[in-house]
N, C-alpha and C positions, 0 to 999 in steps of 0.2 A: 570215251564211252563206246561200247561195241556197236557194230551195225545191227539193225533190226533184221531178223530173218523172215522171209515170206513163209506163210503157213502152207505146208505141202498139200493138205487136203483142199484148202480153199483155191489154190492156184489151178487145181485140176477141174474144179467145178464152176468157177466164176471167171468172167472176163470183164475188163473195164472198157467202156466205149470211149470215143474221143471226147464226148461231152461230159464224161465222168459218171455215167450211169453204170450200174452193175447188171450184167446180163448173165442168164443161166438157162440151162436146158430143163424142160419140164420133166418131173420124175414119173415113174411107173411106165417107162417105155422100154424097159430091158427085157422082160420075159412075160410069159402068160399072155401073149398077144392074141391067141385064138379066142380068148374069153372077152376081148374088148371089141367094141363095134368099130366099123370103118370110120365113122364120124369122130369117134373119140380118139382114135389113133391119128387121124388127120389133124385134129386140134393140138395133139401133143407134139407134132413136128415143129411147130413154131416155138421159139424161145420166149422168154419173158424177162421182165425187169423187176428188180427189187427196189422198193421205195422205203422211205422213212429211216428210222433209227437202225433197222437191220442193214441197210446199205452202208451206213457209217461204220458199223461193226465189221462188215466184210472188207471194206476199204482199208481199215486198219490192219486186218489180217494179211491183206495183199501188199501192205507197205506203202499205200498211197495216202495222200492227205485228203 
């Protein structure tokens, strides 16, 4: 049986932590930053974690169990 390939889009956007959580960067931080308030941009700096069934789907894309 062939090896499972890692999903190229997923590996650019998500990282697995040592405890197995899926970490990602908050969206809408790329452009049009003059329209966003300082507080909003400050909150977007922090990453976040994906929970539930979505994290299972992403882990399978990344080739993790």
